[in-house]
N, C-alpha and C positions, 0 to 999 in steps of 0.2 A: 655343215653337218647333214647327213642323210638320216631320215627318221622313218621307221617302219611301224605300221599300225596293226598288222595282222594279229589274229587271235592267238596263234602259236608262235613262240619265239623262233626266229630264223636260226637254222643250224649253223650258218656262217654269216658274219656281217663285216663290212669294212671297218677299219679301226676308228674312223670318224663318224660312226653310225650309232644310233640309239633305237631301242625298241620300246614303244609304249602301246600296249594292246588297248584298243579302243572299244572292243566288245568283250563281254564276259559271258560265260555259259553256265547254266544250271540245269541239273537233271530234272526231267518231268516224269510223273508217274506213267509207266508204260507196261505193256504186257511182254511176256517172253516170246521170242521168235521160235517158229517151228523149225524143225530140222529140214531145211531146204536151201537152195541157193540164196545167196545174199547179194544185194546191190548196194554198193557203198560209194558215194561220190565225194565224201570228205571223211577224215578219220574221227572227228569229234563224236559222231553217233556211236562209235565203238567205245570211246572213252566213257561215255555216259550210260552205256548199257548196264543195267542193274543186275543182270543174271550171270550165271557162270558161263563165260565165253568158251570154256573148254568143250562144251557140247557142240559148238558150231565150228570148231577149228578144222574139221575134215570136210565141211561143206564147200561147194564151189562158191567163190566170191568174185563178182564182177565189179571192177572199179575204174575210175578215171584218174589219170595223173601218176607220174612215177613216184612222187613222194608218198602218196596214199598207198600205192602198191608196196613200197618198201616198208612202210609202217605196219601194214597188215601182215606181211611176211615176218617181220621182226617180233610181232606178238604171238606168232605160231600158226597162222592160217597156212595150210599146205596146198590149196588149190586156187590160187589167186590168178585172175586173168585181167590184164589192163585192156580196156576197150577203146582207149584214146585219151585225149587231153581235156576234152570238154564234155559236159553233160549231153550236148547234142550229138556226140559221137556214139552214144548208146542207142542201139536199135533193138528195142524190146521184142519186136516181131520178126527178128532175123531168122535165118535158117542155120542151125537149129535155133529154136526160140529160147530166150533166156528165162521164160516163165515155166513153171511157177517159181517165184522168188519173193524174198522179203526185202523191201527197201528200208534200210535204217537211215533216218534223217533227222534234221533239226527243224526249227521253225522257219528258216529262210533257206531257199535253194534256188538254183538257176533254172531247174526244170522239175515239174511235178509229174512223178511217175505213178502216182496213186490212181490215176484214171484208167490205167491199162488193165485189161483182163488178165488175171493171174498174178498180179502184183499186190502183195500185202504190205501196206505202209505202216511203219512203226516209228513215231517221233520219240526220240530219247532225250532231247534237251531243247531248251530255248535260250535265246541270246538277248542281251540287253546292252545298252551303251554304258561304257565305263566313264562316268562324268569326271572322275579325277584325272585320268589320262587326257581326256579331251581338253579340260581346262589348262592342264600343263602345256599341251601343244599350242593352244591359243596364246599363251603367255610367253612362249619361247621366242628368242630373237635369232636371226641368222640361220633359219632352216633352209639349206640349199635345195634339198630334194625331199619330198614327202611322198611316201607310198601308201595309198589308200585302197582297201580291198572290199569295202562295203559302201553301198549308196547311203545307208543310214549314217555311217561315220562321216562321209563326205558332206552330207546335208548339215550335220551338227557342227562341222568345222567351218563351213562357209558362212557362218554368222560373223566371221572375221575375214578381213582381206589378207591375202598372202601374196601380194603383188611382187615380192622378191623371191618367191619360192616356185620351183618347178614341181608340178604335180604329176605323179605317175599313178594311174588308176586302172582298175579292172574294167572290162567292157560293160559291166552292169552299172557303173557310175556314169552319171551325166553331169560333168562339172560346169560351173558358170565360169567361162574363160576370163571374164573381167576380174575375177578374184585372185587369179594366179599369174605368175610370170609366163609360164608355158604349161601346157597340158599334154600328156602322152599316155596312150592306152598300152597296157602290157598284160601278158598272161602270167598269173601267179605261180604256175608250175615251173617257170624258167628260173634259172639261177639268178641270184641278186646281182644287180649291176655294180 
């Protein structure tokens, strides 16, 4: 069996696969975004935005990843530009500059854009471990492949040995190779294997 742990359910999974999200999100109190360009590196900050998104739909939106791009377009944003696949692909001080812009984000991110002049950072949600899913994964037998997207999730899982399981992890994860049959790094924006 292949098991996926990402926060959002995969749009397509192999027949022998299971999805158990190991992180859950909750909205945090935040202020309304100004009418200016948006920077979005994940779709969850939009899901947790507490104000009427209609006011922002005609603003420029800079994003990473084709899935985030598609989801932004699907909710009605009309000026979406994908800047690459990774947060490091975003060049805030490019020509023309991306600022002023509002960076909508959660409590965990690959790159902190709040330190750049002209970037207004608004955190819309926080994430926490889903202990029920983690316990279920730890108790499952015969997991052939496990896909982990968060270093917090990996750390919580590695209290157990998975020496019969191939681990596929994002670059932010630093697995203990002794706990796994094999480990492989992957980019989460690619299609599922």
